[in-house]
N, C-alpha and C positions, 0 to 999 in steps of 0.2 A: 478487412484487417482486424478480425475479431479475436485474435490470440489463439490459444490452444484449448481443446476440450480433452479432458483426461480419458474419456471412454470408460468401459466397465473396469472397476477397480477391485471390488470384492463381490462375492455372491450376496444377493439381497438378504438372506438369512444364513448365518454361518452354521453349518451342521455340527452336531457334537462329535467328539472324538469317537472312533469306532469302539463300541462296547461300553461307552460311558453313559451312565444314567443320571441325567441332571434333574430329575423330578424331585428328588429329596435333597437338593444341594443348597448351599448357602446363597449362591448367586440367583438361583431360581426363586428362592423365598423373597429376596430383595426386589427382584423384577416383578414378581406377582403383586407385591404391595404397591409398587410404583404404578403399575397398570391400573390397579383398582382406584388409585387416587386421581389418575388422569382421565380415564375414559368414561366414567358415568355421566359427566357433564358435557362431554363431546367438545369442550372448550380447550382441552389439552393445556390447561393452566393449573399450576400447582399452588396450593395454599401453603401456610407456614409449616404444617406437618410434612407436606410433600417436599418442601425445600430442605427440611431437616433430614429427611430420608436421603435426598441427593447428597447432602454433606456426609452422611454416614457411609454411603457407597464410595464417595470420593476418598474419604479417610481410609476405608478398608483397602482400596486399590493402592493407595500410597504406602500403607503399612506393609502389605504383603508383597508389593511390587518393587519396593525400593532396591533390594539386592539385585534383581535381574535388570532393572532399569539402569543402575549404576554400571553393571557389567557391560551392558549393551552400549552405553554412552562412550565407553573407552576412556583413554587418558586425557588429561587436560591439554597435553601437547597436540594430540590428534584433533581435539575440538577447536583449537585456536589456529590450526594450519589454514592457509588461504585456499580458497576454492574458486573454480571457474563458475560462471553463471550457469553453465550446463549442469554442474554439480549441485548448485543451490536449488535450481528449479526441478531437479530430478533426484532428490535425496534417496538414500537407501531407506526403505520403509519396512518395519517389522510389526506384524500383527500379534498382539497379545490377547489371550483369552483367560478369563477366570474360571477355575474348576475347583471342586471340593475333593480333597485327598485325605482320607482317614479322619474326616470330620473337620478339617481345617481348609480355609480358602488359600488358593495358590494361583499365581500367574504362570502361564506357560506360553511358549511361542508356537504359532501356527504357520510354519514355513510352507506348508502345503497349499496355503491360500494367499501368499504374498508374491505378487509378480516382481520381476527385477526392476521394472521402471514403468512410468506412465507411458501410455500410448498416445503421445501428442498428435493431434490432427489440426494443423493450422488451417484457418479459413481463408480461402483465396479471394481477396477483394483488392484489386489493384488500386494503388494510390495515385490520384491524379495530381499533376502540378509539381511533383518533386523532381528536382534536377536529376538528369540521368546518371551523373557521375557520383551520386551520393554513395559513400562506401557501404557495403553490406558485410557485416561482421558476424561470424558464427559464434554462438554462445560459448563454445569451447575455447575461443580466443579472448574471452573477456574475464579478467580476474576481479573477483568481488573483494573490495576493501572493507565495505561497511553496508549493512542493510539499513536503509533509511525508513522505509515503510514495508511492512511484512508482505513478501511476495509481490511487491508493486514497484519499488524504486530502490536504487542502490548507488553507492559511490564505487566506481570501478576503475580499473587500469586497463587501457587499451594501447598497445604499442608503446608502452612507457609513459603515456599521458593519462592524467586523472580526468575522468569524465563522469557525468551523471547519466544513469541508465534508468529508463522506465519501461516496464513490460506489461503486456496484457495477456494474462493466463487465467484459467479457471473462470471465476465469476466476474472478474474485473471488466470495466468498460473498455472498448477498443481505443487504440491510440491514434487512429487515422486522423481525427480532427486536430490533435496535438501537432502531428507532422505537417498537415496541410496549412495550418495557421502559422506555424513557425516558418515554413517555406515562404508563405505569402508576405510575412513581415520582412524576411531577408530580401525578397525580390523588391520590396518597396524602398530598401536602402535607407531606413529611418536613422536619424542621427543618434548614435549610442550614448551621447552625452545628454540627450533629451529624454530618451526612453530606453531602459535596460531590459532586454528580453533574452532568454537563452538562445544560443545559436545551434541550429540543427546540424550535427556533424556526422551522422550515420544511422543506419538501421541495424537492428539485431535480427538476423534472418537465418533460416535453415537452407537458403538458396533462392535468390530472386526476391523481388519486392513482394510478389504475391504470397511468399512464405515468411514475410516479416511479422514479428510479434513484439518488437521493442524499438525504442529510439535511443540515440545517444546525443547529448548536448555537452557544451562546456560545463565544467563543475564550478559552482559559485561558492567561494569560501564564505560561509555564512556565520554571522554572530547571533542572529535571531530571526524568527518570523514575526510579522506584525501582530499576529494573534497572541504572541507571548506577553503582550502588554495589556491584554483584555481578558482576565485580570492580569496584573503585573506578576511575571515570574519572579520568585524570590531571588534568583541568581542574577537578575538584571537591575541596572540602575535606571530609574525613570528618565525619560527624555526631557530635555529642556524645552521651553516654549519655542525657541528658534528651530530646534530639531523637529518638533511636531509640525511647525509651519513648513519646513523644508519637505517633509514627507508628504504633507497634504498637497503641496505644489507639484512635487514629482509625480504623484499618483494622478492628479488631474491632468497634467501636461501629457503624461504617458497615454492615458486613455484617449485624450483628444487626438494625439498623433495616430493611434491605432484606428480610430474611427475615420480619420482623414485618409487613411490607406485602405479603407473598406473592410477593416478587421473588427469583428465583434469578439471581445474577450469571452463573454458568456459565463464567467465564473468569478465575479469580482467579490472576494471576501478576504479577510486578513490572513487566513492560513495559506493563501496563494501569493502572498507578498513577502519576499525575502529581503532581509537587510544584510548587505555585504559588510566586509571588514572596514570599508570606508564610510559606512553609515548611509549608503545610498540604497534606494528601493529597486528591486527587480520584480517584474511581473511574470508570474509562472503559471503553469497548469491551465492549458487551454482545452482540455478534453474531458476531465471528470465532471460528474454531475453537479447540479447547482446546490448552493447552501441557502435553505429557505429563510435563514435569518437575515440574509443580505440581498437576496434576489427573489424575483417573483416567478412562479411557474407559468403564469399567464403571459408574461412578457419575456420568457426565457429566449435567449439568442437574439435579442434586439438591442439597439442603441439605448432605448429607454431603460432596459434592464441593467445595463452597465452603469448608467447614470444614477440609478436608484442605489446600487451597491456603493458607488462613489460617495453619494450624499451620506449614507449611513456610516461609512468609514470616517469621513470628515467629522461627523458628529461625535464619533467615538474618540477621535484624536483630541477634541476639545476637552474631554473629561479624563484624559490620562493624567494622573496626579503629577504635579511638578516636583522636582527633587528639592530637598531642604538645602542642598549645597550644589556643587558642580556635578553634572552628570557625565558619564563616560560616552554618551551617544551624542 
């Protein structure tokens, strides 16, 4: 369940336009200077002068490209119209190339090298342990309401119900562990008043579990993530001592119950702890890689690793500043 691989997208080197001589062009001069700065050391690291050149190239592209980019972007109405997950993951793509015309830089479109869509190839790895009646939803049947993390997670609408969607495309890690752990937690029938974890409600698939590349869970109405308090987000009121103690207890109890059910969280860090509208903690994200600030690579995927992350979060909660007055949390 490793998601999609886009396949060949563009030729390795875009050939020039027929009859176009780029040797004495503005873009060739910039690129020649850039190569000279990068390759003599073989480190491919730019110094201050190199970064200044990058900024010059960026500013040139923005200056000469703004008119065509605005035209291609379309109206504000078109931009804000809702799209399906299929639309979002497979957007129309336009390749622009800089050329020199009559001594001036200009951006042109290269429609001859832009394919109509990505050639997705889902990797067929069958998921073990998932209940057979788990709904399989085609991405064309999922309406995207909000992008939460770029090309990774979304707030979506499926059959009139708001859900959370996480996908595995391009370079992102597979979601197979997410699915298997969530199913394991559901099978353990843990008390939701003691540990709050998203409920696996479906798979995003092109047909069959072997072609699944995303998951659907219930959507958590969120007021913050725990890492919004480290440091404190200016838009949040600091938690009271009682709230911090409640969060510490909820987190510890939740991890204890997971371990009792044979589940290793494997990614204990504040960014994966969601605070809902009632001020309660939810444990999320059982698949993405570890955060080295809270977990250890040597103990990754073990009970000890989870407990190390728990201890560090407890320590952080002790140092969250108390509010001068009443807090909202």
